[in-house]
N, C-alpha and C positions, 0 to 999 in steps of 0.2 A: 848626601844626595848621589856622589860616584858610585856608591858604596853599594846603594840601592841599585842604579842602574846596570852595573856590571851583574848582580843579582837575575834582573829581569832581563840581561842579554843573554845569560846561561840559560834560563828556564825557558827562553824561547827558542833558542837550539837544540834543547832536549825534548821539547815538545814536537819540534820538525822532524827530529831523528826519528822521533817513535812515531810520527805520521807515516812517513816515509817506511819504515819497516813494517805496517800494520797493512799499508796498502800493496805490500807484495803479495801476487797471487801464487796459486801454486803452480801455474802455469808458468809464471816466471822461475820460478824454482827451478822447475824441471828442465827450462828452456839452460838456465847456469850451470844444471848439472850434465848438457850436453845431452839430454833428451828429448822425446816426443811427447806431448799429453794427449792421450786417449783422453777425451771428453764424453765418450759415452760409457767407459767403465770410471771415470776420473780416477784415473791414473798415470803416473811418469812411468813410461818404458823407455829404455834403452835396448837401440838394437844396432845390430852390425851384421854383415852378410852379404851374399850373393844370391840374388833372383833371377831367374833364366825362365821365359817364356816361348819358345818356339815352335809355330805351326807348320804341321806338315803335309803336306800336298797329298792326303790321301787320292783323290780323285785321279793323279797318274801316277800313282807308286806302283800299278801292275805293268808299266812300261820301264822295262830294265833299263834305259837308258838315263829314266829320269832319277829312279833309285840309285842310278850306280853312280849319279853325280851328286843328288842332294844328300844322299846319307853322309858320305865322309866330309862335305862341307860344313853341314850343322854338327857333326862332331866334333870337327876341327875347330869352329868359331868357339863350341862352348868350352873346350880346354883351355883354349888361349886365354878367354874373359877369366877362368877361373885362375888358372895361372899367374893372370897380372894384377890380381888381387891381393892390393897392401893395403890395410887400413891403417890409419892414424889417428888415435885413442884422446890428441889430444884436440881434435875437431870436432864438430857436431854431430851425432849419432846419425842422422841422416845422411850424412857426406862419405859414412861408411856402406851404406847401403846400397850398394850396386847392383844396377839392372842391367840383364841383355836380353832383349825381344825380336822376334821375327815374324813378319806378318807377310802373307804375300795375295796375289790376286793373278791368275788365268786368263790369257787370252790367245783366242784361237784363231790364226790365221784362214788356216783351213783345217780337211779333216786329218789330212798330213802333218800341218804344221803348227806346236803350240810354243806360246812364250810365258815362262813363270817370272813374276818380277816381286822380288822380297824389299820388303821396306826394312832394315835392321834399325835398330834404336839402342842407345847404350845409355847409361848416366853411370859414373866413374870419380863421382865426387865434388865436380867443376861447379860453375856457374848455372849450368843447365844442361840436358839431355841433350844428343846429337843423334843424327841418325843418317843412313847412305842408302843406297841402293843396289843390288845385285838381282843380276837378271840371266835367264837362260833360255834360249830359244832351240826347242828339239824339233828334229825330222821324227815323226814318228814312225814312217815305212822303213828307212833307212835304219832307225835307231841308234840317230847317231846326233851332236850337238851342232847346232849352225851358227856361224862365228860371225862376227859383223863384218867382213871380210868377204864372206860367201856367198853377203846378199847385192853385190855390186857388181856390174857388168866388168868383165877382163879388159886391161887396156883404160879404162878411163877414171879420171881423176873423180870421185863424186863430192869432193869437198866445194870443191870450186861451185858447184851448184846447190849443194845441202847447207854448209854456212852461211850464206847471207840469208837464204830461209829461216832458219837457226834465231839469227841473230835478232834480223826482224823482228820475229814473233817474242822472241823472250825481251825485247825492248817493252815491247806494245803492252807485255803482260805485269812485268815489273813498273811500269810506269814512274813515278817520281823517285823511285829507288833503283831504276835503273844507272848503271853507270857503264859506260861505253867499256872501257878499258877492261874492267873487271868481267864484263861480257865476253869480253875476245878473246883472253886470257881461259877462260873458262868452258869456250867453246870452239869458236873460230875454224881453223882448217885441219887442227890435229886432233888425228883420229883418235887418240887416247883419250882425250873427254866425252867419246861417245859410246862409251864400252857398254854402258847401263842404257838395253835398247829393247822394244818389242815391238813384235809384227803383228796388228790387229786385221780385221776384214780387209781394213781400207787403207790405215796408218801404217806410216812407220813412227815409233813414240822413240822420245830420248828423255832418259831421265839425269836431271840435275841437281845433285845434295846440298845441301845449306852450307854455304860459303864457297860452292864454286863457282857462282854467275853472280852472287849479290850476297849483303849481309845475312847473318843466321835469322833475321828477324821477316826475311822475306821467305823463309821456309824452302823446300824443295820445291824443284818448279818444272814441270812437264809441258814436252812442245811434242804435237803432232803434226807431222806433215804428209798430206794426202799422196797414194801411193799413185794416184792418175798424174801429180805433179812431179812425178819421177821418172817420169819414162824416158828411157834411154840410161838413166842412171841403174835403175834398179834390174836383177835380173828376171826375163820375161816369167819363170815358172813361181816367183815372189810379187809381180806385178798386180796379179789380178788374185782374189780368193778363190779358189776351187771347191 
């Protein structure tokens, strides 16, 4: 009886193993080989490499100051990204498929002043992609770039006015995800936290990348401050659209 029981156990184990083997799918085998399953073509593909998609602002390309600023910047981020590519072939192939993207929006404060706001995204094999904001504001008459400090009345500390408005706005936008310490650290009165900015016809806009003022799940956040609320802080030529 004991001998028969042992045979029965062995038979059941063999059946279970056979069932497990037969249950494996091509998708499983593909993943085990660090590949990606192409369902449309029913094939396993192992891919590695760098993909770069950068949008170019042809609307402003005729402006020398724009071309002189954007051309070397776009070339530089491409070169830096490609140089940093170090694949690890022990990882699933999708983690070796790095991507760099850049898309933009243009805001016109006036006929003379325009802001170019880039969202630069990247994936370098981590748990998720990330992105940041790169902005430029141009004086199209003088053919010059307008720095953040150029916006403000000389001799005034703009941040005592701007910081409370920004922090209140961030707290409201983020809701349950708001963390006062995180918000103050990523905005507050530190000018370096406000380098990503734009001027529209009626607002001064600040952009905060993921992780700057909240967790990644909150995404990027933008704060729009009406220019008429900044009278006495913003220089008169930037206060009202002309």
